[in-house]
All heavy atoms as an XYZ file, in Angstrom:
937
protein
N     113.240     96.807     76.211
C     111.856     97.088     76.535
C     111.732     98.334     77.390
O     112.713     98.816     77.935
C     111.231     95.904     77.280
C     110.938     94.693     76.427
C     110.145     93.654     77.183
O     110.446     93.371     78.345
N     109.165     93.072     76.523
N     110.507     98.832     77.474
C     110.184     99.986     78.289
C     109.585     99.511     79.596
O     108.775     98.584     79.623
C     109.206    100.916     77.564
C     108.732    102.029     78.490
C     109.852    101.489     76.318
N     109.991    100.145     80.668
C     109.439     99.848     81.983
C     108.871    101.113     82.600
O     109.490    102.171     82.524
C     110.499     99.261     82.912
C     111.111     97.957     82.438
C     112.260     98.182     81.486
O     113.086     99.080     81.674
N     112.335     97.349     80.458
N     107.700    100.998     83.203
C     107.094    102.083     83.956
C     106.946    101.607     85.396
O     106.332    100.569     85.645
C     105.727    102.469     83.399
C     105.665    103.525     82.290
C     106.391    103.051     81.045
C     104.217    103.851     81.965
N     107.500    102.354     86.321
C     107.483    101.967     87.718
C     106.817    103.056     88.540
O     107.284    104.196     88.568
C     108.899    101.703     88.249
C     108.849    101.309     89.720
C     109.568    100.603     87.434
N     105.725    102.691     89.222
C     105.007    103.620     90.076
C     105.522    103.553     91.507
O     106.005    102.515     91.959
C     103.503    103.320     90.084
C     102.838    103.349     88.728
C     102.555    101.967     88.199
O     103.295    101.030     88.546
O     101.581    101.813     87.434
N     105.354    104.652     92.214
C     105.688    104.693     93.626
C     104.836    105.756     94.305
O     104.267    106.629     93.639
C     107.173    104.986     93.848
O     107.526    106.253     93.329
N     104.743    105.695     95.615
C     104.059    106.718     96.384
C     102.708    106.328     96.940
O     102.101    107.105     97.688
N     102.211    105.158     96.586
C     100.938    104.725     97.121
C     101.039    104.369     98.595
O     102.124    104.266     99.157
N      99.884    104.193     99.219
C      99.865    103.838    100.616
C      98.509    104.067    101.242
O      97.506    104.258    100.549
N      98.498    104.048    102.563
C      97.287    104.256    103.345
C      97.261    105.683    103.872
O      98.249    106.162    104.437
C      97.238    103.267    104.505
C      96.102    103.425    105.513
C      94.758    103.165    104.838
C      96.308    102.479    106.683
N      96.129    106.343    103.699
C      95.983    107.718    104.154
C      94.569    107.925    104.669
O      93.626    107.269    104.217
C      96.319    108.711    103.016
C      95.303    108.595    101.888
C      96.400    110.137    103.532
N      94.408    108.825    105.625
C      93.090    109.143    106.156
C      92.328    110.068    105.222
O      92.932    110.804    104.436
C      93.222    109.801    107.528
C      93.826    108.913    108.589
C      93.790    109.554    109.954
O      92.747    110.045    110.402
N      94.921    109.549    110.635
N      91.005    110.035    105.271
C      90.225    110.987    104.473
C      90.675    112.419    104.732
O      90.914    112.809    105.876
C      88.793    110.757    104.948
C      88.785    109.332    105.403
C      90.144    109.109    106.025
N      90.783    113.180    103.658
C      91.276    114.539    103.750
C      92.772    114.668    103.611
O      93.282    115.792    103.481
N      93.469    113.556    103.623
C      94.912    113.569    103.506
C      95.381    113.667    102.075
O      94.591    113.804    101.140
N      96.698    113.575    101.909
C      97.316    113.733    100.599
C      98.328    112.637    100.330
O      98.943    112.086    101.248
C      98.024    115.090    100.505
O      97.121    116.166    100.641
N      98.496    112.330     99.060
C      99.536    111.440     98.583
C     100.069    111.984     97.264
O      99.340    112.656     96.525
C      99.025    110.019     98.359
C      98.754    109.135     99.576
C      98.098    107.835     99.129
C     100.047    108.839    100.323
N     101.311    111.664     96.982
C     101.916    112.046     95.715
C     102.458    110.795     95.039
O     103.356    110.140     95.569
C     103.039    113.050     95.923
C     103.713    113.526     94.626
C     104.765    114.581     94.927
N     105.558    114.962     93.776
C     105.213    115.898     92.892
N     104.068    116.545     93.034
N     106.015    116.193     91.873
N     101.904    110.463     93.886
C     102.347    109.316     93.120
C     103.371    109.737     92.072
O     103.272    110.818     91.498
C     101.171    108.635     92.417
C      99.981    108.207     93.282
C      98.954    107.491     92.420
C     100.433    107.335     94.439
N     104.326    108.871     91.832
C     105.325    109.095     90.801
C     105.382    107.886     89.886
O     105.148    106.757     90.314
C     106.706    109.332     91.416
O     106.719    110.471     92.243
N     105.707    108.125     88.630
C     105.879    107.054     87.669
C     107.035    107.414     86.755
O     106.967    108.417     86.041
C     104.603    106.837     86.856
S     104.781    105.656     85.495
N     108.062    106.606     86.772
C     109.248    106.840     85.964
C     109.347    105.807     84.850
O     109.238    104.605     85.107
C     110.500    106.802     86.834
N     109.549    106.282     83.641
C     109.731    105.412     82.487
C     111.213    105.255     82.187
O     111.982    106.219     82.265
C     109.009    105.977     81.266
N     111.603    104.049     81.838
C     112.991    103.784     81.499
C     113.058    102.710     80.428
O     112.067    102.049     80.126
C     113.788    103.355     82.736
O     113.271    102.148     83.270
N     114.240    102.528     79.858
C     114.443    101.529     78.832
C     114.691    102.153     77.477
O     115.256    103.234     77.367
N     114.265    101.460     76.436
C     114.489    101.900     75.062
C     113.429    102.911     74.654
O     112.426    102.579     74.023
C     114.483    100.699     74.114
O     115.486     99.760     74.463
N     113.657    104.155     75.015
C     112.696    105.227     74.772
C     113.232    106.183     73.729
O     114.290    106.779     73.923
C     112.380    105.982     76.070
C     111.747    105.046     77.098
C     111.463    107.163     75.769
C     111.572    105.673     78.457
N     112.493    106.326     72.647
C     112.807    107.328     71.639
C     112.088    108.632     71.950
O     112.693    109.705     71.909
C     112.444    106.827     70.241
C     112.673    107.835     69.155
C     113.949    108.103     68.709
C     111.617    108.521     68.575
C     114.183    109.025     67.707
C     111.831    109.444     67.574
C     113.121    109.699     67.135
N     110.805    108.527     72.272
C     110.025    109.711     72.592
C     108.792    109.304     73.389
O     108.180    108.277     73.112
C     109.602    110.452     71.320
O     108.949    111.664     71.621
N     108.440    110.114     74.370
C     107.233    109.920     75.154
C     106.226    111.000     74.790
O     106.563    112.181     74.768
C     107.513    109.969     76.667
C     108.528    108.898     77.053
C     106.214    109.793     77.456
C     108.883    108.912     78.526
N     104.997    110.594     74.539
C     103.941    111.529     74.193
C     103.020    111.714     75.397
O     103.468    112.217     76.431
C     103.231    111.048     72.935
C     104.189    110.972     71.757
C     104.925    109.820     71.498
C     104.398    112.083     70.946
C     105.830    109.765     70.447
C     105.300    112.035     69.896
C     106.019    110.873     69.650
O     106.916    110.833     68.610
N     101.770    111.332     75.281
C     100.873    111.499     76.409
C     101.216    110.570     77.563
O     101.698    109.451     77.369
N     100.958    111.039     78.773
C     101.107    110.230     79.971
C      99.847    110.415     80.810
O      99.165    111.433     80.694
C     102.341    110.632     80.774
C     103.642    110.596     79.983
S     105.109    110.963     80.983
C     105.383    109.347     81.741
N      99.567    109.449     81.639
C      98.368    109.566     82.444
C      98.309    108.586     83.589
O      99.160    107.701     83.723
N      97.303    108.790     84.401
C      97.013    107.914     85.528
C      95.610    107.369     85.397
O      94.662    108.113     85.114
C      97.150    108.660     86.856
C      98.549    109.012     87.208
C      99.202    110.175     86.948
C      99.486    108.180     87.891
N     100.482    110.128     87.432
C     100.690    108.911     88.019
C      99.433    106.890     88.418
C     101.817    108.392     88.645
C     100.552    106.375     89.036
C     101.718    107.127     89.140
N      95.478    106.073     85.586
C      94.202    105.383     85.623
C      94.061    104.718     86.981
O      95.050    104.506     87.691
C      94.120    104.331     84.520
C      94.080    104.889     83.114
C      95.211    105.442     82.534
C      92.910    104.840     82.359
C      95.179    105.952     81.247
C      92.874    105.339     81.065
C      94.010    105.887     80.518
O      93.962    106.379     79.233
N      92.840    104.381     87.332
C      92.627    103.652     88.571
C      91.522    102.628     88.393
O      90.650    102.773     87.547
C      92.295    104.603     89.732
C      90.948    105.295     89.625
C      90.786    106.309     90.751
N      89.500    106.979     90.699
C      89.159    108.006     91.473
N      90.031    108.475     92.365
N      87.954    108.556     91.356
N      91.591    101.601     89.213
C      90.585    100.556     89.189
C      90.298    100.101     90.612
O      91.189     99.653     91.318
C      91.038     99.369     88.340
C      89.962     98.321     88.143
C      90.317     97.320     87.053
O      91.490     97.122     86.738
N      89.310     96.697     86.478
N      89.047    100.243     91.001
C      88.586     99.767     92.292
C      87.969     98.388     92.124
O      87.525     98.023     91.029
C      87.567    100.737     92.882
N      87.920     97.586     93.195
C      87.329     96.253     93.095
C      85.902     96.296     92.553
O      85.081     97.090     93.011
C      87.352     95.749     94.535
C      88.499     96.476     95.161
C      88.468     97.850     94.532
N      85.624     95.468     91.561
C      84.299     95.396     90.981
C      83.941     96.518     90.030
O      82.799     96.579     89.574
N      84.884     97.386     89.725
C      84.611     98.506     88.840
C      85.557     98.499     87.646
O      86.603     97.853     87.659
C      84.736     99.831     89.595
C      83.710    100.020     90.703
C      83.796    101.403     91.308
C      82.735    101.614     92.364
N      82.807    102.973     92.951
N      85.173     99.234     86.612
C      85.999     99.358     85.423
C      87.170    100.303     85.677
O      87.089    101.219     86.499
C      85.169     99.883     84.251
C      84.015     98.979     83.839
C      84.489     97.691     83.228
O      85.444     97.672     82.450
N      83.837     96.595     83.577
N      88.250    100.073     84.953
C      89.366    100.989     85.020
C      88.954    102.311     84.383
O      88.326    102.340     83.331
C      90.582    100.400     84.308
C      91.834    101.249     84.422
C      93.043    100.563     83.807
N      93.371     99.324     84.486
C      94.467     98.601     84.249
N      95.349     99.015     83.348
N      94.665     97.480     84.907
N      89.315    103.407     85.030
C      88.927    104.718     84.546
C      90.125    105.653     84.488
O      91.070    105.529     85.266
C      87.844    105.336     85.438
C      88.295    105.602     86.865
C      87.261    106.347     87.689
O      86.307    106.905     87.102
O      87.404    106.376     88.934
N      90.048    106.589     83.568
C      91.071    107.622     83.476
C      90.895    108.607     84.614
O      89.811    109.148     84.824
C      90.983    108.352     82.139
C      91.912    109.557     81.967
C      93.370    109.115     81.915
C      91.555    110.341     80.711
N      91.961    108.848     85.346
C      91.960    109.831     86.420
C      92.444    111.175     85.902
O      91.813    112.210     86.115
C      92.840    109.374     87.596
C      92.887    110.443     88.685
C      92.325    108.055     88.155
N      93.580    111.175     85.240
C      94.164    112.405     84.720
C      95.122    112.075     83.595
O      95.783    111.044     83.615
C      94.892    113.178     85.824
N      95.198    112.964     82.624
C      96.129    112.813     81.524
C      96.871    114.109     81.279
O      96.392    115.194     81.628
N      98.043    113.989     80.674
C      98.859    115.164     80.388
C      99.628    114.941     79.097
O     100.186    113.871     78.861
C      99.804    115.477     81.573
C     100.564    116.784     81.333
C     100.756    114.321     81.838
C     101.273    117.300     82.581
N      99.638    115.953     78.245
C     100.387    115.888     76.999
C     101.841    116.260     77.236
O     102.220    116.720     78.312
C      99.787    116.825     75.945
O     100.004    118.189     76.348
C      98.299    116.579     75.771
N     102.646    116.091     76.203
C     104.048    116.455     76.313
C     104.210    117.950     76.555
O     105.170    118.377     77.208
C     104.815    116.036     75.059
C     106.318    116.194     75.167
C     107.035    115.382     74.108
N     106.621    115.756     72.763
C     107.081    115.190     71.655
N     107.968    114.193     71.740
N     106.642    115.590     70.468
N     103.254    118.740     76.065
C     103.261    120.173     76.293
C     102.558    120.593     77.564
O     102.318    121.786     77.762
N     102.190    119.634     78.412
C     101.613    119.870     79.738
C     100.161    120.331     79.708
O      99.680    120.929     80.674
C     102.462    120.869     80.536
O     103.743    120.328     80.808
N      99.448    120.048     78.623
C      97.996    120.214     78.641
C      97.396    119.066     79.449
O      97.781    117.915     79.267
C      97.426    120.216     77.232
C      95.920    120.399     77.166
C      95.391    120.399     75.753
O      96.199    120.371     74.810
O      94.156    120.423     75.588
N      96.457    119.369     80.327
C      95.935    118.360     81.246
C      94.440    118.174     81.096
O      93.717    119.057     80.630
C      96.239    118.734     82.703
O      95.621    119.992     83.009
C      97.738    118.849     82.923
N      93.980    117.005     81.513
C      92.557    116.745     81.639
C      92.339    115.821     82.823
O      93.196    115.002     83.157
C      91.969    116.154     80.352
C      92.511    114.785     80.026
O      93.659    114.639     79.610
N      91.681    113.759     80.210
N      91.170    115.953     83.448
C      90.876    115.221     84.664
C      89.483    114.625     84.618
O      88.575    115.172     83.989
C      90.953    116.138     85.886
C      92.298    116.757     86.122
C      92.631    117.981     85.552
C      93.242    116.126     86.924
C      93.873    118.562     85.771
C      94.483    116.697     87.149
C      94.794    117.914     86.569
O      96.026    118.480     86.795
N      89.320    113.527     85.319
C      87.985    113.016     85.568
C      87.231    114.012     86.444
O      87.818    114.664     87.307
C      88.050    111.656     86.262
N      85.931    114.127     86.211
C      85.140    115.077     86.988
C      85.248    114.820     88.490
O      85.210    115.760     89.291
C      83.674    115.015     86.563
C      83.430    115.608     85.191
O      84.279    116.392     84.723
O      82.391    115.300     84.594
N      85.392    113.574     88.872
C      85.408    113.212     90.274
C      86.652    113.697     91.020
O      86.654    113.725     92.250
C      85.290    111.696     90.429
O      86.360    111.033     89.776
N      87.700    114.077     90.290
C      88.942    114.494     90.943
C      89.319    115.936     90.647
O      90.313    116.428     91.201
C      90.120    113.571     90.579
C      89.762    112.120     90.850
C      90.539    113.761     89.128
N      88.562    116.610     89.812
C      88.878    117.998     89.481
C      88.899    118.863     90.731
O      88.011    118.786     91.576
C      87.864    118.551     88.481
C      88.035    118.028     87.071
C      87.013    118.644     86.118
C      87.201    118.140     84.705
N      86.185    118.681     83.773
N      89.923    119.677     90.834
C      90.074    120.541     91.990
C      90.792    119.901     93.148
O      91.170    120.597     94.099
N      90.985    118.591     93.094
C      91.661    117.885     94.181
C      92.987    117.271     93.743
O      93.938    117.227     94.519
C      90.771    116.780     94.744
C      89.452    117.283     95.327
C      88.702    116.167     96.043
N      88.329    115.084     95.139
C      88.729    113.822     95.280
N      89.513    113.473     96.292
N      88.325    112.897     94.421
N      93.042    116.788     92.504
C      94.245    116.132     91.994
C      94.941    117.034     90.982
O      94.295    117.797     90.254
C      93.901    114.815     91.299
C      93.423    113.714     92.203
C      93.121    113.945     93.537
C      93.272    112.433     91.702
C      92.675    112.921     94.363
C      92.826    111.399     92.512
C      92.528    111.643     93.844
N      96.250    116.908     90.908
C      97.035    117.649     89.932
C      98.049    116.717     89.286
O      98.840    116.082     89.986
C      97.774    118.832     90.575
O      96.839    119.712     91.209
C      98.551    119.608     89.513
N      98.010    116.640     87.961
C      98.980    115.838     87.233
C     100.061    116.759     86.674
O      99.783    117.881     86.255
C      98.306    115.020     86.115
C      99.296    114.027     85.494
C      97.703    115.928     85.048
C      98.640    113.025     84.553
N     101.284    116.282     86.684
C     102.402    117.043     86.142
C     103.439    116.065     85.607
O     103.353    114.857     85.841
C     103.015    117.965     87.202
O     103.512    117.216     88.293
N     104.416    116.591     84.883
C     105.449    115.718     84.335
C     106.768    116.444     84.259
O     106.827    117.675     84.171
C     105.048    115.189     82.952
C     104.899    116.266     81.887
C     104.274    115.689     80.618
N     105.187    114.807     79.907
C     104.837    114.018     78.885
N     103.562    113.984     78.488
N     105.739    113.261     78.278
N     107.828    115.674     84.297
C     109.181    116.169     84.127
C     109.756    115.412     82.938
O     110.154    114.251     83.063
C     110.013    115.943     85.384
C     111.390    116.560     85.301
O     111.909    116.750     84.185
O     111.970    116.861     86.355
N     109.769    116.049     81.779
C     110.196    115.365     80.564
C     111.667    114.953     80.612
O     112.047    113.938     80.025
C     109.936    116.257     79.349
C     108.456    116.451     79.071
O     107.629    115.612     79.432
N     108.109    117.559     78.428
N     112.486    115.735     81.284
C     113.899    115.397     81.390
C     114.119    114.120     82.186
O     115.112    113.418     81.986
C     114.678    116.549     82.013
N     113.197    113.818     83.097
C     113.303    112.627     83.927
C     112.374    111.506     83.487
O     112.327    110.457     84.139
C     113.019    112.975     85.384
C     114.022    113.937     86.005
C     113.683    114.204     87.463
C     114.708    115.125     88.099
N     114.399    115.390     89.522
N     111.623    111.724     82.404
C     110.658    110.734     81.918
C     109.703    110.294     83.032
O     109.388    109.113     83.173
C     111.373    109.516     81.333
C     112.140    109.837     80.069
O     111.808    110.778     79.349
N     113.160    109.042     79.780
N     109.239    111.263     83.783
C     108.450    110.972     84.972
C     107.155    111.773     84.977
O     107.143    112.950     84.609
C     109.255    111.283     86.239
O     110.428    110.465     86.271
C     108.433    110.992     87.491
N     106.077    111.135     85.399
C     104.794    111.787     85.575
C     104.390    111.653     87.038
O     104.673    110.638     87.683
C     103.721    111.196     84.639
C     103.473    109.722     84.935
C     102.425    111.991     84.723
N     103.726    112.679     87.552
C     103.333    112.726     88.950
C     101.832    112.925     89.064
O     101.182    113.473     88.176
C     104.031    113.877     89.679
C     105.531    113.889     89.548
C     106.148    114.631     88.547
C     106.331    113.163     90.421
C     107.521    114.646     88.419
C     107.702    113.170     90.300
C     108.297    113.920     89.291
O     109.670    113.933     89.168
N     101.297    112.503     90.178
C      99.906    112.781     90.505
C      99.837    113.205     91.963
O     100.025    112.384     92.860
C      99.013    111.561     90.268
C      97.516    111.807     90.465
C      96.982    112.748     89.378
C      96.740    110.490     90.458
N      99.604    114.488     92.176
C      99.408    115.011     93.520
C      97.936    114.878     93.878
O      97.077    115.430     93.192
C      99.845    116.472     93.599
C      99.638    117.111     94.966
C     100.518    116.515     96.031
O     101.713    116.329     95.820
N      99.935    116.188     97.174
N      97.649    114.153     94.930
C      96.279    113.875     95.334
C      96.027    114.517     96.694
O      96.630    114.126     97.697
C      96.023    112.370     95.392
C      96.318    111.648     94.077
S      95.875    109.888     94.129
C      97.071    109.302     95.334
N      95.142    115.490     96.717
C      94.776    116.182     97.942
C      93.310    115.928     98.268
O      92.529    115.503     97.418
C      95.015    117.683     97.805
C      96.458    118.037     97.558
O      97.366    117.378     98.060
N      96.688    119.102     96.787
N      92.938    116.213     99.498
C      91.554    116.055     99.944
C      91.002    114.685     99.579
O      89.895    114.553     99.052
C      90.673    117.158     99.349
O      91.142    118.436     99.712
N      91.770    113.666     99.873
C      91.406    112.314     99.472
C      90.143    111.832    100.167
O      89.893    112.151    101.335
C      92.557    111.358     99.746
C      93.695    111.437     98.721
C      94.968    110.828     99.277
C      93.284    110.735     97.433
N      89.363    111.062     99.427
C      88.107    110.509     99.894
C      88.173    108.991     99.853
O      88.936    108.424     99.080
C      86.948    110.991     99.011
C      86.823    112.494     98.885
C      85.737    112.864     97.887
C      85.611    114.364     97.742
N      84.560    114.725     96.750
N      87.360    108.313    100.663
C      87.346    106.848    100.608
C      87.086    106.301     99.211
O      87.638    105.254     98.857
C      86.218    106.476    101.579
C      86.215    107.588    102.566
C      86.527    108.827    101.762
N      86.281    106.982     98.422
C      85.993    106.520     97.073
C      87.179    106.646     96.118
O      87.115    106.167     94.988
C      84.770    107.254     96.482
C      84.836    108.763     96.620
C      84.070    109.276     97.830
O      84.206    108.684     98.925
O      83.325    110.265     97.692
N      88.260    107.280     96.559
C      89.490    107.313     95.771
C      90.293    106.030     95.918
O      91.291    105.842     95.209
C      90.360    108.497     96.173
C      89.719    109.838     95.858
O      89.132    109.974     94.773
O      89.815    110.749     96.701
N      89.898    105.172     96.831
C      90.605    103.915     97.054
C      90.584    103.060     95.793
O      89.520    102.762     95.244
C      89.980    103.143     98.213
O      90.129    103.898     99.423
C      90.660    101.788     98.390
N      91.759    102.675     95.320
C      91.883    101.907     94.089
C      93.349    101.580     93.858
O      94.235    102.087     94.553
C      91.341    102.705     92.901
N      93.585    100.733     92.877
C      94.928    100.572     92.358
C      95.120    101.605     91.261
O      94.301    101.695     90.342
C      95.173     99.161     91.804
C      94.959     98.115     92.899
C      96.580     99.041     91.244
C      95.069     96.685     92.407
N      96.176    102.359     91.355
C      96.465    103.409     90.388
C      97.553    102.945     89.437
O      98.615    102.476     89.866
C      96.894    104.691     91.106
C      95.736    105.428     91.731
C      95.076    104.908     92.842
C      95.279    106.635     91.201
C      93.998    105.562     93.410
C      94.206    107.301     91.763
C      93.568    106.769     92.859
O      92.498    107.425     93.422
N      97.280    103.078     88.140
C      98.185    102.624     87.107
C      98.699    103.798     86.290
O      97.930    104.674     85.892
C      97.489    101.652     86.156
C      97.024    100.371     86.802
C      95.749    100.269     87.341
C      97.856     99.258     86.878
C      95.313     99.099     87.932
C      97.430     98.085     87.461
C      96.152     98.009     87.988
O      95.725     96.842     88.563
N      99.970    103.782     86.019
C     100.593    104.769     85.152
C     100.530    104.295     83.708
O     100.692    103.105     83.425
C     102.045    104.969     85.578
S     103.015    106.059     84.522
N     100.288    105.214     82.800
C     100.238    104.916     81.373
C     101.076    105.937     80.607
O     101.113    107.110     80.967
C      98.792    104.949     80.876
C      98.686    104.958     79.369
O      98.592    106.014     78.743
N      98.705    103.774     78.773
N     101.728    105.487     79.548
C     102.482    106.398     78.696
C     102.447    105.919     77.261
O     102.524    104.716     76.994
C     103.929    106.518     79.180
N     102.323    106.860     76.341
C     102.441    106.581     74.914
C     103.884    106.827     74.515
O     104.388    107.937     74.638
C     101.509    107.467     74.107
C     100.035    107.194     74.314
C      99.165    108.108     73.490
O      99.362    109.323     73.486
N      98.197    107.536     72.786
N     104.543    105.773     74.027
C     105.980    105.820     73.806
C     106.345    105.229     72.455
O     105.802    104.203     72.047
C     106.731    105.058     74.921
C     106.475    105.714     76.275
C     108.229    105.007     74.629
C     107.046    104.946     77.445
N     107.258    105.881     71.767
C     107.930    105.315     70.610
C     109.312    104.856     71.053
O     110.030    105.606     71.720
C     108.055    106.331     69.481
C     106.742    106.722     68.850
C     106.933    107.746     67.738
N     107.655    107.188     66.605
C     107.823    107.815     65.450
N     107.312    109.023     65.269
N     108.511    107.237     64.470
N     109.685    103.651     70.662
C     110.976    103.108     71.042
C     112.050    103.338     69.982
O     113.226    103.109     70.245
C     110.876    101.612     71.348
O     110.331    100.924     70.216
C     109.965    101.383     72.551
N     111.653    103.782     68.798
C     112.598    104.154     67.758
C     111.899    105.071     66.775
O     110.671    105.224     66.817
C     113.172    102.935     67.045
O     112.198    102.329     66.207
N     112.663    105.654     65.863
C     112.094    106.604     64.913
C     111.126    105.962     63.938
O     110.243    106.642     63.399
C     113.219    107.288     64.129
C     113.944    106.362     63.187
C     115.065    105.633     63.456
C     113.585    106.070     61.825
N     115.439    104.898     62.352
C     114.540    105.153     61.335
C     112.559    106.484     60.985
C     114.495    104.647     60.038
C     112.506    105.983     59.691
C     113.468    105.085     59.228
N     111.270    104.660     63.700
C     110.465    103.985     62.685
C     109.261    103.244     63.262
O     108.514    102.614     62.510
C     111.326    102.997     61.895
C     111.878    101.875     62.706
N     113.053    101.986     63.416
C     111.420    100.619     62.918
C     113.300    100.847     64.034
N     112.319     99.999     63.738
N     109.054    103.313     64.553
C     107.936    102.614     65.175
C     106.786    103.557     65.487
O     106.956    104.770     65.601
C     108.366    101.921     66.477
O     108.881    102.898     67.390
C     109.450    100.884     66.194
N     105.597    102.979     65.634
C     104.436    103.731     66.059
C     104.462    103.960     67.565
O     105.270    103.366     68.286
C     103.150    102.990     65.685
C     102.931    102.914     64.190
O     103.199    103.869     63.463
N     102.419    101.781     63.729
N     103.555    104.803     68.008
C     103.361    104.968     69.437
C     102.620    103.753     69.982
O     101.683    103.254     69.364
C     102.543    106.217     69.744
C     103.084    107.505     69.184
C     102.148    108.645     69.528
N     102.493    109.875     68.827
C     101.852    111.024     68.961
N     100.825    111.109     69.807
N     102.232    112.087     68.279
N     103.026    103.302     71.140
C     102.337    102.218     71.815
C     102.086    102.597     73.264
O     102.832    103.383     73.854
C     103.144    100.923     71.748
C     103.275    100.357     70.357
C     104.439    100.529     69.626
C     102.226     99.647     69.775
C     104.559    100.014     68.339
C     102.346     99.136     68.483
C     103.512     99.321     67.780
O     103.623     98.811     66.506
N     101.035    102.033     73.814
C     100.717    102.254     75.218
C     101.502    101.302     76.103
O     101.532    100.092     75.867
C      99.225    102.057     75.475
C      98.390    103.228     75.026
O      98.808    104.377     75.257
O      97.308    102.996     74.456
N     102.109    101.851     77.133
C     102.808    101.069     78.131
C     102.182    101.339     79.486
O     101.708    102.447     79.756
C     104.300    101.410     78.152
C     105.018    100.981     76.900
C     105.034    101.794     75.779
C     105.674     99.761     76.830
C     105.678    101.403     74.619
C     106.326     99.361     75.677
C     106.319    100.189     74.573
O     106.957     99.794     73.424
N     102.198    100.325     80.332
C     101.533    100.397     81.631
C     102.465     99.993     82.753
O     103.277     99.078     82.613
C     100.308     99.477     81.654
C      99.220     99.902     80.726
C      99.078     99.569     79.417
C      98.115    100.741     81.045
N      97.951    100.149     78.895
C      97.344    100.874     79.870
C      97.701    101.395     82.205
C      96.175    101.630     79.825
C      96.543    102.154     82.178
C      95.793    102.259     80.992
N     102.318    100.666     83.876
C     102.998    100.241     85.076
C     102.248     99.112     85.750
O     101.140     98.736     85.343
N     102.835     98.559     86.790
C     102.229     97.436     87.493
C     101.147     97.854     88.474
O     100.374     97.014     88.939
C     103.300     96.637     88.235
C     104.310     95.976     87.309
C     105.320     95.127     88.051
O     105.082     94.712     89.197
N     106.439     94.856     87.413
N     101.074     99.121     88.793
C     100.051     99.629     89.688
C     100.563     99.828     91.102
O     101.462     99.123     91.563
N      99.972    100.794     91.782
C     100.277    101.053     93.181
C      98.970    101.263     93.937
O      98.066    101.945     93.461
C     101.218    102.266     93.336
O     101.581    102.431     94.707
C     100.573    103.555     92.829
N      98.863    100.648     95.098
C      97.629    100.679     95.873
C      97.505    101.986     96.638
O      98.436    102.404     97.334
C      97.577     99.506     96.850
C      96.335     99.483     97.745
C      95.072     99.169     96.983
O      95.030     98.211     96.204
N      94.027     99.979     97.199
N      96.352    102.616     96.511
C      96.002    103.783     97.314
C      94.764    103.431     98.124
O      93.737    103.060     97.561
C      95.734    105.026     96.444
C      95.173    106.163     97.288
C      97.005    105.460     95.738
N      94.881    103.541     99.433
C      93.767    103.232    100.317
C      93.474    104.434    101.193
O      94.363    104.933    101.891
C      94.074    102.018    101.200
O      94.371    100.889    100.378
C      92.884    101.689    102.087
N      92.237    104.909    101.139
C      91.805    106.058    101.929
C      90.789    105.553    102.943
O      89.681    105.157    102.584
C      91.194    107.156    101.055
C      90.853    108.374    101.901
C      92.151    107.534     99.933
N      91.168    105.565    104.199
C      90.323    104.981    105.232
C      90.640    105.599    106.584
O      91.765    105.999    106.858
C      90.532    103.466    105.303
O      89.782    102.890    106.349
N      89.616    105.645    107.442
C      89.791    106.109    108.811
C      90.337    105.010    109.712
O      90.726    105.265    110.836
C      88.458    106.597    109.379
O      87.941    107.683    108.643
């Protein structure tokens, strides 16, 4: 099986920064798109940022100019650099990746367990 493990979450003051990491491991044939989603209490899960294998990126309007997504294909890892954090960024952040586990299989979405990000004074 494929495992996605997030790290880097925590408590930070408004205006501070955090860097999230997500490493994929297991039976991986190829990784395509990767991304970060978040879900706050009482709200729907939303896409924060996505990145293609060729490093084309897209961001939610609410984080443009503050967050940067990147990836290291050799390490099967995606990152999310979060700067100028606001209280409304508080959520559980989930890593997502589209992965084929063999040459004959389709791409499937895999998810990490989530990491808590709390922005508070």
